[in-house]
C-alpha positions in Angstrom: 3.0 -3.9 -33.1 1.3 -3.5 -29.7 2.6 -0.9 -27.4 3.0 -1.3 -23.6 -0.1 1.0 -23.3 -2.1 -1.3 -25.5 -1.1 -4.4 -23.4 -1.8 -2.6 -20.2 -5.3 -1.6 -21.4 -6.1 -5.2 -22.4 -4.5 -6.6 -19.2 -6.6 -4.2 -17.1 -9.7 -5.3 -18.9 -8.9 -8.9 -18.2 -8.2 -8.1 -14.5 -11.6 -6.3 -14.2 -13.3 -9.2 -15.9 -11.9 -11.5 -13.2 -9.6 -13.3 -15.6 -6.7 -13.2 -13.1 -4.4 -15.8 -14.6 -4.4 -14.0 -18.0 -4.1 -10.6 -16.3 -1.1 -11.8 -14.2 0.5 -13.0 -17.4 -0.1 -9.6 -19.0 1.3 -7.6 -16.1 4.4 -9.8 -16.0 4.9 -9.2 -19.8 4.7 -5.5 -19.2 7.1 -5.6 -16.3 9.6 -7.6 -18.4 9.6 -4.8 -20.9 9.2 -1.9 -18.5 10.2 -3.0 -15.0 9.2 0.4 -13.5 5.8 0.8 -15.1 3.8 2.4 -12.3 0.4 1.1 -13.4 1.5 -2.4 -13.9 3.3 -2.5 -10.6 0.2 -1.1 -8.8 -2.3 -3.3 -10.5 -0.3 -6.5 -10.4 0.5 -5.9 -6.7 -3.3 -5.5 -6.0 -4.0 -8.7 -8.0 -1.4 -10.6 -6.0 -2.7 -9.2 -2.7 -6.3 -10.2 -3.6 -5.1 -13.7 -4.4 -3.4 -13.8 -0.9 0.2 -13.8 -2.3 1.3 -11.0 0.0 5.0 -11.7 -0.4 4.8 -11.2 -4.2 2.5 -8.2 -3.7 5.1 -6.7 -1.3 7.8 -7.0 -3.9 5.6 -5.1 -6.4 4.8 -2.4 -3.8 8.5 -2.2 -2.7 9.4 -1.4 -6.3 6.5 1.0 -6.6 7.7 3.0 -3.6 11.0 3.4 -5.3 9.3 4.7 -8.5 6.8 6.9 -6.7 8.3 7.7 -3.3 6.4 11.0 -3.4 3.0 9.4 -3.3 1.4 7.9 -0.2 -0.6 5.2 -2.0 2.4 2.9 -2.7 3.5 3.2 0.9 0.0 2.4 2.2 -0.2 -0.7 0.0 3.3 -1.7 1.1 2.2 -1.3 4.7 -0.8 -3.5 4.2 1.2 -6.2 2.5 3.8 -6.2 5.3 1.0 -6.3 7.9 -0.6 -9.3 6.2 2.8 -11.0 6.3 3.2 -10.3 10.0 6.1 -7.9 9.3 4.9 -5.3 11.7 8.1 -3.2 12.0 8.2 -2.9 8.2 4.5 -2.1 8.1 5.1 0.6 10.7 7.8 2.1 8.7 5.6 2.2 5.6 2.7 3.7 7.6 5.0 6.4 9.0 5.8 7.4 5.4 2.1 7.6 4.6 1.7 10.0 7.6 4.6 12.1 6.5 3.2 12.4 2.9 -0.6 12.5 3.7 -1.6 12.6 7.4 -5.3 12.9 6.4 -5.5 9.3 5.1 -8.4 7.8 7.1 -7.3 5.5 9.9 -3.6 5.8 9.2 -2.7 6.7 12.8 -4.7 3.7 14.0 -3.0 1.4 11.5 0.4 2.6 12.7 -0.6 2.2 16.4 -2.0 -1.3 15.8 1.1 -2.6 14.0 3.3 -1.0 16.7 1.4 -2.9 19.4 1.6 -6.1 17.4 5.4 -5.5 17.1 5.6 -5.1 20.9 6.2 -1.3 20.7 3.6 -0.1 23.1 5.2 3.3 23.7 5.4 3.9 20.0 1.7 3.1 19.7 0.9 5.5 22.5 2.9 8.3 20.8 1.2 7.6 17.5 -2.3 7.8 19.0 -1.4 11.0 20.8 0.0 12.5 17.6 -3.1 11.4 15.7 -5.3 12.9 18.4 -3.4 16.2 18.1 -3.9 16.2 14.3 -7.6 15.5 14.7 -8.1 18.2 17.4 -6.1 20.7 15.4 -8.4 20.2 12.5 -5.7 19.1 10.2 -7.8 16.1 9.1 -11.1 16.7 7.5 -14.1 14.3 7.5 -14.7 11.5 9.8 -11.3 10.8 11.3 -11.1 8.3 14.1 -8.5 6.7 16.3 -9.0 3.1 17.4 -7.2 -0.1 18.2 -8.1 -3.5 16.9 
């Protein structure tokens, strides 16, 4: 009898080999058995996002944020999916959570400012850029931090 871990390992190998249809089937099987499997939610969401199915990817990342609300990565992925769907206020909310959990994520202040502008929230974008600037100047972010609008 194969365990969920065995199926996940095989499914991940299929995914990495570019066999996306088979990998998607494997991830769905895992999630039928274990709907809160973090690895399956994460990887299936990424697969769906790469295929351009951002609505389905968003559903995976929404679930993942419930399972791992303490990690910034699910929130970042959720924000990116929302942004791809044109759901800029939802993307902004997700990016704010990323900043709360890990303000040193490269470009996160710019991402939040950009979706705020696209949502028509110019003042929010301004406040975000100023907060990001303060974090960079204070040295709270290491490495090559930058603030930009696209």
